[in-house]
N, C-alpha and C positions, 0 to 999 in steps of 0.2 A: 593525769598521772605525771608526777614530777620526775624529770630525767636527772640523773646524777652527773655531775661534771666529771671529766677524766681525772682531775686531781682528787675528787671525793672518792671515786672508785679505787684509785691507787692507794689513797689513805686507808680505805677499808681493807684492801688487799694486804697492805703492810701490817695492819693490826692483826688480821687473821694469821698471817705468817708468823708473827711474834708469838702468838698464842699456841700455834701448832708446830713450832720449830722443833720441839723435843719429841714429837710423835714420829714413829718409824716411817710413816708415809711421806713425811715432809721432803725427804731427798728424792723420792720417786716422783712426787708432784713437781718438784723443781725441774727434774729432767724432762718430764712430760710437757710442762709449760714452755720450757726452753725449746723443745723440739717443735711444738706447735707455732711458737712465735717466729721460728725460722721459715715457716711455710705460709701460714695464713693468719695467725692470731694478731689482732691489731694492738693489743696492750703489751708493752715491753716487759721483759722478764726482770730487768734491773731492779725495780722496787721490791720484788719478791726476794731476790738474791740479797738485797741490802737488809730487808726485814729479818730474814732468817739469820744472817750474819750478826745483826744487832742483837737478836735474841740469844744466840749461842756463838760468840766471837771465836772461840777455840776451833770452830768448824769452818772458818773462813776458807782455808785451802780446799777442803772437801766440797764445800758449796760452790766455790769458783770452778773447780774441776768438773763437778756434775753438771753445772750450768753450761760449761764449754762443750762437754761431750754431747749433751742433749741437743744443743744448738747446732753442732756440726752434723749430727745424725739427721736432724731436720733439714739442714742445708743439703745433705746428700739426697734426701727425698725430693727436695725442691729441684735440685739439679736433674734427677731422674725424670721428674714431671716435665721439666723443660725439654729434656732430650727426647722423650717418647711422645709427648703431645705438642711439642713445639710447632710443628707445621700447622696444626689446627689453631693454636693460639695465634700464630702469625696471621692467619686468614682473618681471625676475629679482630686483631689489632688493626689490620689494614682497612677494615670497614669502619673504623672510628674516623669521623670527619676530619679532625685536627691532626690525626696521626697518619702521616704519609709514608709511602714506600721509601722515599729518600731519607726520612728521619730514621726509619727502621734500619736501613742500610748503613747509616752513619753510626748507629748504636752497634751494629754487628762489626763494623770496621774498628770502632774503638775497643771492643772486646778482643778482637783478633790482634790488635797492636799492643794493647795494655791490659789484657785480661787479668793477669795475676795482681797487678796493682789495683785494679778496680775491685777485685774480690777482697783483697786485704782492706781497702778503704771501706767497702761495704760491710765488712765483718767488724770493723773497729769503730767507725764513725756513725753518726745519725742517719747515714744513707740507709734506705730500707733494704736490709739484708735479704728479705724474702724475694724481692724483685731481682736482686743480684743472683741469688741461687737459681731461680727459674731461667733467667736470661743466660746464665752460664751454660746451662744444659741445652738451651735452644741453639746457641751458637757453637756448641761442641767443644767448649773449653776442656782441656785435659782434666779428668776426674781426680787424678793423684795431685796435681798442682792445685786444683780447687780445694781439696781436703786439707792440704798442707797450709795454704793461705788462710783458709777458714779457721783452722786450729790456732794459727798464730794470731790472727786479728781478734777472733772471739775470745781466745784465752787472755790476751792482754787486756781487753775491755773488761771481761768479767772478773779477773783477778784485781784490777784497779778498783772496781766497785767493792769487791769483798774486802780488800785490805784497807781501803779508805774507811769503810764502815767499821772494820775491826779496830783500827787504831784511833779513829776520831769519833766513833759512836754516832750519837744523835746529830751533832753538827754536820757530819758527812751526809747523813741521811737527809737532813733538811736541805743541804746544798744540792744533792742529787734531785730531790723533789722540785726545788725551785728552778733548776736548770735542766729540766727533763729533756728538752730538745737536744741538749748537749750530751746527754748520757743515755739516750735510748734510740732504738731503731724501730 
């Protein structure tokens, strides 16, 4: 069985998004995928957002907003998972040979000192947002601050993708595909 490369999977996802963009379910699927991507889904939502926006550019704002809202809701779920099952996760992490208690305490300390900045960077940059969400809950970052930084970071990120695609079309989409590590988490 031949395995598809990540780029091929993303290309197929974009083509499917373009085909289905006008369907009533498109926005709901975008929210759902955004939500899952913030918790566990390994494929970034950015190509789907770009594909939908390429298909219907006049909905760029709506797609960016739905993507942001879905992602932040997923982030809240991740935060809650970290908060409620954090001690169990901590015990699992501490049993990984290369992951020491000192390293975990350093992460906790970094979150306590710079939690809001870390959340913003995790929401906006290629840092894995799903890890930021769960860790934020584990270390007890203020949920209101978490939600605010997530909205700002994810909003900026997704609106950049939507509006680059809206104004520059396929060249923006190709740029996002080529530089996927710069435009996804």
